[in-house]
C-alpha positions as CSV (number, residue, x, y, z in Angstrom):
1,M,77.9,16.0,80.2
2,N,81.1,17.5,81.3
3,E,84.3,15.4,81.2
4,R,87.5,16.9,82.4
5,N,91.1,15.7,82.0
6,K,94.5,17.4,82.6
7,M,96.5,19.2,80.0
8,V,99.8,17.4,79.6
9,Y,102.6,19.1,77.7
10,T,105.3,16.6,76.5
11,N,108.4,16.7,74.3
12,K,107.2,13.6,72.4
13,E,104.1,13.2,70.4
14,I,101.2,11.5,72.1
15,E,97.7,10.7,70.9
16,S,95.3,13.6,71.0
17,Y,92.5,13.4,73.6
18,I,89.6,15.4,75.0
19,L,90.4,17.6,77.9
20,S,86.9,18.9,78.5
21,Q,83.5,18.8,76.8
22,G,80.0,20.0,77.5
23,I,77.6,22.9,76.9
24,K,78.3,26.5,77.6
25,N,75.8,29.2,76.7
26,D,73.7,26.6,74.8
27,I,76.7,25.9,72.6
28,E,78.5,22.5,72.6
29,Y,82.2,22.7,73.2
30,I,85.2,20.4,73.1
31,I,88.7,21.2,74.3
32,I,91.4,18.9,72.9
33,N,95.0,18.2,73.9
34,C,96.6,18.2,70.4
35,R,99.3,15.5,70.5
36,G,100.7,16.8,73.8
37,N,101.9,19.9,72.1
38,H,99.1,22.5,72.7
39,P,95.4,22.7,73.5
40,C,92.7,23.5,70.9
41,C,89.1,24.7,71.6
42,Y,86.1,24.0,69.4
43,L,82.5,25.2,69.4
44,G,79.8,23.2,67.5
45,I,76.9,24.7,65.6
46,P,74.3,23.0,63.4
47,I,75.6,21.9,60.0
48,D,72.8,23.7,58.2
49,H,73.3,27.1,59.9
50,P,74.0,29.9,57.4
51,L,77.2,30.7,59.3
52,T,78.7,27.5,58.0
53,K,78.5,28.8,54.4
54,I,81.2,31.4,55.0
55,S,84.9,31.1,55.7
56,Y,85.8,31.0,59.4
57,N,88.2,33.9,58.7
58,D,85.1,36.1,58.1
59,I,83.4,35.2,61.3
60,P,83.7,38.1,63.8
61,L,84.6,36.1,67.0
62,I,87.5,37.2,69.2
63,C,89.4,34.4,70.6
64,H,93.1,33.6,71.3
65,G,94.9,34.1,68.1
66,G,91.7,34.2,66.1
67,L,89.8,31.3,64.6
68,T,92.0,28.7,63.0
69,Y,89.5,26.0,62.0
70,G,86.0,25.7,60.6
71,G,84.6,22.4,59.4
72,I,82.6,19.3,60.0
73,G,84.2,16.9,62.6
74,G,85.3,13.4,62.0
75,Y,88.8,13.9,60.7
76,Y,92.2,13.5,62.6
77,P,92.9,15.0,65.0
78,K,89.4,16.4,64.7
79,D,88.1,12.8,64.8
80,L,87.4,13.7,68.4
81,L,84.8,16.1,67.1
82,P,81.4,14.5,66.3
83,P,80.5,14.8,62.6
84,E,77.0,15.9,63.3
85,K,78.2,19.5,63.9
86,Y,80.1,22.2,62.2
87,W,83.0,23.1,64.4
88,L,84.7,26.5,64.8
89,G,88.1,26.3,66.5
90,W,91.2,28.0,67.7
91,D,94.5,26.8,69.1
92,Y,97.1,27.7,71.7
93,G,100.2,26.8,69.7
94,H,101.4,30.2,68.6
95,S,101.7,33.8,69.7
96,G,103.8,33.2,72.8
97,D,102.3,29.9,73.6
98,Y,104.4,26.8,74.5
99,D,105.0,24.3,71.9
100,R,107.5,21.5,71.9
101,Y,109.1,22.5,68.6
102,S,110.0,26.0,69.8
103,S,111.0,24.6,73.1
104,Q,113.5,22.2,71.4
105,F,114.7,25.1,69.2
106,N,115.2,27.3,72.2
107,S,117.1,24.6,74.1
108,F,119.7,24.7,71.2
109,F,120.1,28.4,71.5
110,A,120.2,28.3,75.3
111,S,123.5,26.5,75.0
112,E,124.7,29.4,72.9
113,K,123.8,31.8,75.9
114,Y,120.7,33.1,74.2
115,L,117.6,33.6,76.4
116,P,115.2,30.7,75.9
117,L,111.6,31.5,75.2
118,E,109.5,28.9,77.0
119,G,106.0,30.0,76.1
120,K,102.8,30.0,78.1
121,K,101.4,26.6,79.2
122,W,97.6,27.0,79.5
123,V,95.7,25.2,82.2
124,L,92.2,23.9,81.7
125,S,90.4,26.5,83.8
126,E,91.8,29.3,81.6
127,L,90.7,27.4,78.4
128,E,87.2,26.9,79.8
129,D,87.0,30.6,80.7
130,E,87.7,31.5,77.1
131,V,85.3,28.9,75.8
132,W,82.6,30.5,78.0
133,E,83.3,34.0,76.6
134,V,83.6,33.0,73.0
135,S,80.5,30.8,73.2
136,Y,78.6,33.7,74.7
137,W,79.4,35.9,71.7
138,L,78.8,33.0,69.2
139,R,75.3,32.5,70.7
140,K,74.5,36.2,70.3
141,L,75.8,36.0,66.7
142,L,73.7,32.9,65.9
143,K,70.6,34.6,67.4
144,L,71.2,37.7,65.3
145,L,71.6,35.8,62.1
146,S,68.4,33.8,62.8
147,K,66.5,37.1,63.3
148,I,67.9,38.4,60.0
149,E,66.8,35.2,58.2
150,E,63.3,35.4,59.7
151,N,62.9,39.0,58.4
152,K,63.8,38.3,54.9
């Protein structure tokens, strides 16, 4: 299954929706347009995996801005994430990324002759590329943890 939609950036809040979902490197992924403000990427792992017992802040995955979410799906706006998995996620709403709030803030300063900072607007192919890379390393980490558990 691989659905694809277009990332739409808007100055008014819209309902979150799935941009892309499928399997990469044997890991389920979902990319969401979060209220028309910025995209978020999520990778699903089994709920009973030992990795779910530690804080996502302690998981050594390199992704844009670092992991910003770890939890079971089923809650807004994560209601787009199935509750049968534990989801690790990161977003593109900081660190030089576009978001409508800084865009509105910058438009005020632009009138004062300051340089506006628009921020990067990510396209789906860039997001899917990063999902591929992060899912590759997550798969390796899951396999390593499984081997450690087997040898206890």
